N, C-alpha and C positions, 0 to 999 in steps of 0.2 A: 236343864236338858243335858243328858249324857250322850257322848259319842263313842262308839267302839273303834278303837285303833287296831288296825291289822298289822301285826308284827311280821317281818319277813321270815320265812321258814329257814331254819338253819340247815345247811347242806352237810351231810355226813361223809361224803366221799367225792373224789374227782370223777368227772365224766370220762367215758371211754375215749372220747376225742382228745381230751387233755392228757390222758395217760399215754396215748399214742404219740402225741407231739413231744412229750417229755422223753419218751424212749428213743425217738428218732434223734433228738438233740444229744442225748447221751452217747448214742452210737456214733454220731458224726464227730463229736469231740474226742471220743476214744480212738476213732480211726485216724484223726489228725495227729493225736499224741503218739500213737504207735508208729505212724509213718515218720515222725520227727525222730523218735528214738532209734528206729532201724537205720535211718539215714545217717544219724550221728555215729552209730556203731560201725557202719560200713566205712565211714571216713576214718574213724578211730583205728580200725584195723590197718588201713593204709598208712596212717600216721605212725603206728607202732613199727611197721616195716621200715619206714623212712628213718625212724630213730635208731633202729638196729644197724642199718647200713651206715648212717652218719657217724654213729659211735665207733664202728670198726674203721672207717676212713680216718677219723680224727686220731684214733689210737695209732694207726700206721704213720700218719703224718708227724705226730709227736715223737715216735720212736725213730723215724728217719733223722730228725733233727738231733735227738739225743745220742744216737749211735754213730752218726755221720755216715750212714749207709742207706742207699735207696731201699725203702720199705713200702709195702703196699698191701692190697687186698686182691685175692684171686676169686673170681666168681665161678662157682661150679654150676654149669648149665646141664640140664637134662633135655634131650631132644626125643621126639617121637611123633605119633599121630593119635588123634583122639578117636572116639568111636565112629565118627563120620569120615575118618580118613584125612582130616585136616592136620597139617603139621603144626607143632608147637615147639618152643624152645624156652624153657623156664629155668631161672636161677633161684635156688632155694637154700644154698649153702655158701658160706664165705670162708676163705682161708687166709691167714696172715702170712705174708711172704717177705723175704728180705734177701738182698743181693750180698753174698759173701765177698770178702776181699779177693784180690787176684791170687792165682796159684802160680808159683814159680820155683818149685823145688827141683833140684838136680839140673840136668842139662838135656838137650835134645840132640840126636845124632845128625850130623850133616852128611851130605852125600846120598841121602835117601829121597827119592822122589815122592811126590804126593799126588794121588789121583783119586777121584771120587769113587772109583769102582774096583781098583786093583791094589794100589800101593798103600802102605801105612807109614806113619811117622813114628820112629822109635825114640824112647827116652830112657835115661838112666837115673837111678836113685829117686824114683817117683812111685806114687801109689794113687792111681786114678779111681780106685774103688771106694776106699775109706769105709769098709764094713758093709757095703751094699750087697744085696743078694746076688747080683750079677752086674757085669760091666755096663756102665752108663745108666743104671736104674734111675728113673726120674725122681728127683728130689732127695735121693739117697747117696748117689755117687759123688765123690769129690769133684770130678769133672764129668759133664754130660753133654750130649748133643745139643747144639744151640749156643754153647759157649764159644768164645772167640780166642784164637791163638794169634799172638803177635811175636815174631822173632826179634831177639835182641838187636838193637841198632837199626830197626826198621819201624815204620808206623802203619804198615798195611795189615788190617785185620783179616783173618781167614776163619770162616765159620767151621766149627767142628761138626762134621756130619755123623760120625760114629765113634764111640769109645770101644775099641776092639777088645782090649784087655787092660790090665793094670798099668801097662807101660807103652801101649800103642794107641795112636789116634788116626782117624782118617779125616782129611780136610776137604773143603769144597774147591780149593785151588792150590797150586804149587807154592810152597813157602821157600823163600831164599834165606840161607843162613847169614849171620853176621860175619864180617871178614875175620879170618884168622882162627886157628885152633881147631882141634878135632871135634869139639863140642860147642854148644852155643847157649847163651842165656835166652830167656823168653818170659812172656807173661801170658797167662790164660785168664781172660776177663769173664767171670762167671755170671750167668743170668740169675734172677731171683729164684730162691727155693722156698718151699714151705718150711715154716718154723716148727719143728717137731714138738717144742714145748708148749705150743698154743693149740687149744682145742678148736675144732671146726665150729663156726658160728652158724646156728640154724635160724632161718628166717621164721617169724611168727606164723602160726598155722594158717594155711591157704594164701598167704601173701607171697607173691612171686615177683622176680625181676623178669619182665616179659620181653624177650627178644625174638618173638615169633614173627613170621612174615605178616605184613598188614594186608588184609583183604583189599583188593583194588590196587595194591602196590605203591601207595603214596602216603608216607614214605615206605621204602622197601621193608624195613623192620621197625619195631617200636623203639628199641634202644638205638642210639646213634653215637658214632665216633668212639666206641670202646676200643682201647688198645688191645690187640690180640697177638698171640704168637703160638707156634706149634711146639708142643712137648713131644719128644720122641726118644726112644731107645731101641735096643735090638728086638723088643717084644711088643711094645705098644706105641701108639701115636694118637695124639688128641690136640685139638685147638682149644686154647684157654683165653679167657678175657681177664685182664689184669689192670688195675689202676695203681701205679707205683709212684710214690713221692720221692723226689730228691731231697737231700738235707735242706735245700733252700726253700722247699715247700711246693715247687713246681712239679707238675706231672711229667714223668719221663718214660722212655721206652718206645717200642715200636708202635706206629700208628697214632702218634700224638701230634699230627700236623694240624688238627682242627682247633677251633676256639674253645669248645666245651665238650665234655662227655655228658650224654643224656641217658639216664637210667629210668625206665618206665616201670612203675610199681603199681600193682593192682591186686584185688582180691579175686583169685581164680574160682572161688566157689560160687560167685554171683552169676557168672556166665562164662563158660569155658571158651566159647568161640565167638569173637566179635564178628558182626555182620556188616559187610560193606553197605554204606548208605545209612547206617544207624549211628546214634551217639556212642562214644567210647564207653564200654561197660566196665564194671568192677571198681568204681570209685577210684580212678587212677590218680597218681601223683607222679611228678617228674623230679628226680633228684639230679642236679647238675654239679659237675666239678670243672672249674676253669683250669685249662691246661697251664697257662702262664703263671698263675698265682696259687693254684690249689684251693681256691675258695669254693666252699660247698654250700649249696642252697637247695631248698625244696619248694616246688611250685605246683599249683593246680594245673590241670590240662586246660588250655584255652578252648573256647567254643569250637567244636570240630565235629565233622561227620566222617566216620571211618572211611579212609581211602580217598577222601575228597581232595581235589587239587586247588580248590578255591579258599581253603582255610588252613591254618597252620597250628597244630596242637602245641608246638613249642614257642608260640608267640610270647607268652609271659616270660619264659626263660630268656629269650633273646632281647627283650625290652630292657635297655640299660637302666631305666628308672626303677623297674621292679627288682632288678638284680643288684641294685645298690652301687652301680658303676657310673 
């Protein structure tokens, strides 16, 4: 007796349901992969910016030790308002600066008073211009406003308010001459100048040092404890932020009383305006420079809501375990 065996019918294609399931899985995997790639690129942009600033700071620190002169980096900030009228203050360029040695050519005339508004201090056998286009031109004049005059035989510094011409200065307080003689020795201690032989360092595209006001005001600005000073001459005036290293490696200059400098780096193309009550935008990183040692570090922003008073975005930087101290 023979039995007929029914063989299963071979299926020639996938069913519609199976195809839909496979397509959904492919889309999910692609979306996850794309999100990972984009996130990695965002962070990589911030990392590139941190590397550019770190390289400039390390170069300045090494040159200070090599030359025996305070050397540093000047951050060029651009301020304005966005399309919604919100203020911003972005740093996109860096300049290498160095403090020249003191100037003490010739002598200064005794018997002339000094007053911030009327009198001038005269000198003989000097040239305060040094090829500048006009007296006191920022970064170009041999002597400029913001330098300090110290009369021979004294230790009291007098800030120079104005370079009147090649042989005359105006101080912020009356200077007393050293005893004896119709003329007197002196020293002018000069503030850091831009090094003309060095090109401006441009930050990577869309990466900024963000020193804008923080929505909600906590902290007041994203960057913290940056040493600042005012550059001025007879025609222009501006406030600059500078990180200057002494030959010992420590950070020197005005405004260095804090423990660390915090520079906030982010990608401005991701979101121009941070919103109070939301996470910090732009894949931000914090670059820190210790004032006492000059140690440079880069850290992620700690979990933080913009403007919040209950969390600290600099917590990782302040933690001695994460900073290696």
